N, C-alpha and C positions, 0 to 999 in steps of 0.2 A: 538199876540193871545196866550192865555195860552196853554201850551203844553198838558195839560191834556184834554182841550176841543178839541184840534186838534186830539188827539188820539181817542177820542170818535167819532169825525166826520168821521175819516177814517174807524173806525170799523163799524159804521153804514152803510157807503157807500158800504163797502166790503160785509156786510151781505145782503144788498139790491141787489147787483149784483149777488151774489150767489143764492139768492132766486129767482131772475129773471131768471137766467140761468136754474135753476132746473125747474121753471115753464115753460120756453120756450121749453126745451127738452121734458118735460112731456106732455105739451099741443100739441106739434107738432110731437109727437112720431109716427113713421110709424107702422101701424098695418095691413095694407093691401097693397099688391103689385100686380099690374096687368101687364102681359107681353103680348105684341102683336108683330106679325111679325115673330115669330120664328117657323120654321117648322122642323128643325133638332134637336133642343134641347128642353127639358122640361122646365117648368117655374122654377123649383127648380134649374136646372143647370144654367139657365140665372141669377137667383137671387144670386146664390153662387159666380158667376163671377163678377157681377156688384155691389152688395151691400157689398162693402168692404170699410173700413176706419172709422174714428171717427164720421163723419157726415152722414154716409150712412142711418141711421135710423131716420133722422130728415127730414120731408117733405119739409121744407123750404130750407135747405142746400143741400140736396141730389142732386137736379138738377145741382148744381154748382160743385160738387165734384165727382159725379159718372156718367161719360159719356164716352167720346171717349177713354180715356186712358185704361179703362178696356176692351174695345172691341178688342184691339190689340192681346189679348191672346186667343180669341175665334175663332176657325177655322170656315171658311165660313161666318163669320160675317163682313160686311162692316163697319157698324157704330151702335152706341147705343145712344139713347137720353132718359133722365129721366125728367119727368114733374110732377108737383103736381096736384092731382085731388081734394083733400080737405085736411084738416089739418092732417088727419091720413092715407091718401092714396096717392100713387104715381103710375105713369104709366111708364113702361120701353118699349120703342119702338125699335124694332130690324130691321135693314136693312141688309138682308142676301145677300151674293154673290150667283150667280146662275151658278155654274159649271154644265156642261152637260156631261162631260166625263173626263177621265184621260189617260195619256200615260206615259211610262217610259222614262226618259231622264237622261243621266249620271248615277247618283246613287239615284235618287228620282222619285217619281210620281208627275207629274205636272198636275194641274186641270185647265181646260179652260171653258169659257162660250160659249154661242151660237155665239158670234162674234169672237171667237178664241183668246180672251184675256186670258193671263196667270194670273189666279186669286189667286192661292194658290199652295204651294209645301209642300210635306211631304214624309218621308221615309216609311210611312204606306199607304196601299191602302184602299180606301173606297169601300167596296164591294157593296154599294148601287148605285154606279155609273158605267156605262159601261166602260170597259177597252179596249183601242184600241191598237192593236199590228201591227207593220208594217208601221206606220206613221213616216216618216223621218223628224226630226226637226233639222234645221240648227242652230237656235239660240233661246234661251228662256230667256226673261227678264220679271220679275213680273210687272203686270199692263200694259204690252204691248202685242200687237198681236204676236202670235207665228209665227216664220218664218218656214213654212211647205212646203216641196217639193211636188208640185202637187196642183194646185189651186182648184180642185174639191174634194179633199180628205176631207177637213174641212167641206164643205157643206154636204157631204155624212155622215160624223160622226154626225153632228148636226141633220140631218134628222132621222138617226137611233136612236139617243138618244131620240128624241121626240116620236118616235113610241114605244120605250121600256117603257117610262114613262106612256104612255096611256094604254098599254097592261099589264104592270107589269110582263112581261116575259123577264127577264134580262139574257142574256147569260154570261157565265164565261169570255168570251173574244170575241172581234170582230177583225178579222185578215184580213189584206190586203197583198196580195202577190206582187211580183215585177210587175205584169201586172195590178195591182189594182183590181184583182178579190177578192170578199168578201166572207168570210166564218164565221160562228158563232159556237162557242163551247157551247154545252149544255150537258156536261157530256159525256155519252156514245153515244150521237148523235151529228153529225156535220151537219149543214145546209149550203149548198152551194148556195149562192145568185147570184154569177157571177158578172156581171158588175153593176155599180151603176145606174140602171134604173129600173123602175116599182117596186121600193122598197116597197111601201105601199101594192101593190097587192101581191107581193111575201111574205111579212111578214104576211099578213092576212091569206094566205093559209098555210104558215109554222106553225103558231100558232095553227090553227085548227087541223093539222095533228100531231103536236107534242103531243097534249093532248092524242091522241089515242095511239101513240107510247110509251109514258110514262106509260100509263095504262097497256099496254101489256109487259112492261119491255123490250122493244126492244133496240137494239144498231146497229148503222150503219151510213150511209150517206143519207141525204135527199137532192135530187137534184131539184133545182128550177131555174137553170141557163137559161133554155129555155122559161120561162114564159114571155109572152108579150101580146100585144093587140090581137093577132091572135091565139095564142095557150096557153093552160093552163096545159100543161103536167108536172106532178110532179111524180118523181120516187123515190123509196126508195131502197137503196142498203144495204141489211141486212148483218151485220157482222157475220162471222162464230164464233159461241160461243163455247168455249172449256169448257166442263162440268168437274168440279173438285169436290172433296169431300166438299170443302169450299163453292162453289156457287150452289151446287145441291139443288134444291127446290122441289124435288119430295116427295114421301111418301104417295100419295093418289092412290086409286084404280080407276078403270074405272067408278065407281059409285059415285066418289067424297068422299068416306069414307077414313079417314086417318088411314093407317095401319103401317106406319113407313118405310115400304120397297116397297110401291107401286111405279110404274114408271110414274105417272102423277103428275102434280102440282095442286095447289088448284083451278086453273081455268080450269082444264081438259085437259091441254096440255101435250103431251107425252114428257118426259124429260129423259127417259131411267132409268136403274137401278142405284142405288147409287154407285158412284165410290168408290173404296177401298182407305182407308187411309194407311199411313205407319204402323199403329198399326194392321190393318187388314192383311196386307201382312206378318208382323212379326209373328202374331199368327198362320196364316195358314202354315207357313214354320217351326214353332217350333215343334220339335219331342220329346219333353220331356214328363214328366208325370209319370216317373218311379222313385222309390226310389233306394237307393244304393244296396238293396237286389234283385232288378229286379221286384218288385211288382208294379203294376200300381196303382197309387194314384190319378192321375189327376193333381197333383201339384209338383210331384217329379222333380228333376233337372237333371235326366238322361234319355237317350233314351232306347229303348228296348234292345240295345246291350251293355248297361252299359257305354256308352260314356257320359261324362258330357256336357250338352248343356245349362246350366244356368237356371235362373228362368223363369217362364211364363212371356212373354212380357207385360209391362204396359205402359200406356200413359206417366207416369212420366219418364220412361226409354227412350222412344222415344223423349220426349221433351229435355232430357239431352243431346241427340246426337246433338242438334242444327241443322245446315244445312247438317251435315254428314248423308248420306243415306245408309251407310253400315250396317254390322252386320250379313251378310250371308256368308256361306262358298262357295267354288267354286262349290259345288254340289247343292247349293240352300237351304241349311238348315240354319235356323236362330239360332244363338247362342249369338248374342249381340256383338261379337268382330270380326267376319269375315270381310274381306276386300273387299267384293263384295256387290252390291245392289241387290234388289229383281229381277232385270232384268238380272243379270249376269254380269254387268259391274264392272270392278275393280275400286274401289274408294279409296283404300289405308286404312291405319289404322285410327282409330278414333282420330282426333286431340284434342278432348275434354276429352279423357280418362286421368285419374289421376293414379299415381303409376307407378313403374317400376319393371320389372322382374316378374310380376304376370301373371297367366294364365287367363282363362276365368273369367270375372268379377263375383264375388260371389262364386267362386269355393272354396271348403274346403282346408285347409292347406295340402300341399303335393299332391293335386290331379293332378295339372299340372303346372309346372313352365315354364314361357315363355322363359327364357334364361338358358338353360342347359349348364353346364360347363363340360370341358373335364377332370377335376380332380375328378370326381365322385360326385360332388355336383350339385344341381339344383338351380333354381331361388328361389325367396322369397317364403317361405312357403313350399318348396318341399324338399324331401330327396331321394337319389337314392341308391339302393343296388349295383349298378355298372354300368359303362358306358364304351364305347370304345372311346379312344382318337383318334386324327387324325393320329397318328403314329401306330395305331393298338393295342396299349396297353390297357389292360382291367384293370380298377380300381374298387375295390369293395366298395369304399367309406371310407375305413379305412386308406387310405394313403399309404398302402403297396400292393405289387403285389404278389399273391401266385404262379403265374406262367405265362409264356408267351412264345410265339414262336419268336425266333430271325429271322432276315432276311435270315440266312443260313439254316433255317429249324430246328435248335436246340431248344428243349423245355427246359425251365428253370423253376423248381418248386418253385423258390424263396428261396431255402435253401442255395444257394451258391455252392452247389455240382452239378456235372454233371453226377452222377451215375444214372443208370437206366433211361437213356434218349434215345430219338430218336436222333441219331447223324449220319448224312450222310446217313440216311435211314436204319441204323442198328436197330435190334430189339432184346432185351434181354428177352428170353422166361422164364428164371429162375426167373426173377424179377416179372413177372405177375403171375407165378405159386405160388410164395411165398406170393404175395399180396392178392390173392383170395383163397388161400388154406383154407379148412374148413369153407368157407363162405357159405351163403345160395344160392349163385349162382350155386354151385356144389352139393347142398343138395337136392336130389330128394324128400326126406321126407318132406322138408320144403314146397314145392309146393303142395304135396298131402294134408298136413294139412291145407294149406292156402285156398284151394278150396274145402276141404271136406265138404260134405253136402251143398254146395252152389248151387244156382240156375243154375250155369254154367253146372253142371253135373246132375241136377235134371230134368229128363224127364217129370215128372208130372207138374213141374212149367210151361213148355212151353205148355203142353196140356191145363192147366187152362188159360194160357195167351191168347191163340187163340181160346178158346172154344166159339162157337156161333158167332165167328167173320167171316168176309168175307173169 
């Protein structure tokens, strides 16, 4: 056969095959996907897991290539089957596993069905299923029945799971103690069921009472251990509630009007006055408000005696303290750096403070250095005119000493000479006569001129001062 003719035949066949393939995939293109049997996942989630691969969107080929393999990656799904509805539609049928609860075993949560079969394992807990604590598992093999210590425990777990699914009141945890007594955790409320008997009756009463307790924002223990065919006694052990500034919900007056400082909550219950915060205590104990000249401004950093007490306390300052509750002096005054709390307990220095050798935070330079030195210097930002050293030496800050008393009582004026000194208790009268001669100390006229015409000798001044007074 002519090669040219053969080439044309091959080309025509290839073109026909390609045209047929295009027509096949176009004609049987999936345009609609129906999902059935999935209660835990949406249609889009199932489709994204199943409709994968080159032939997933062809209604003829999808049933052969999109089935069981994809189901292995879907949690709680036992199997998946794909079937063609019409040339543009397919059906995905999902068979789900039916876990009724989970428990923690080794390092994972294991999920079991109503027959106690281990159906799935995960490091993450599904909060939509009841969690059972206190069930002892001897052995766990997937797709096999759990080896659980205690034959009635599994039956009790399944019964409770069924009740929870019906009522949709799922506890945070179901706990079994060593004697198989059952308790349920519902946040601030614990329900004590006792033994695994009359569970449906106990749960029916518990759910009805829980609705009331939640509405009243109560906390405590609901006791149903004694409920049986003969008695239906249910008691609630209310927990003592500690009111803090964070959980205080008052602010309403007796008439239900919100005032901000009322001692009732919005339901008319008495909750007491608003507890003080750390900021409240600090501001009440702060004694500042005066400026450096002693004038009250309300925001000055000094107290009425001229002592520096820092800035007016702010929430930012309190937050910066972290867990440290100090800032008070031993006398209860707040200055931000004291080592006592508002109750007078010693808590030590602020571990969150920054800087070294500084006085009160925010104090001006030279106001108060925290680490005074014996050589006449102060800490950072401070200067001293003079200090006494540990040996009794007085330094004026200049690095030299003008004078000092030695241990034998001798006074040295710093000149290197011992003339005109106290030595052994002797006293040189001529020295002092020459020292103060002709000075104002002996000048009577000096004092007369100093106080002349002053109010000290002015009788009329005192008359006017006390005129019409008491």
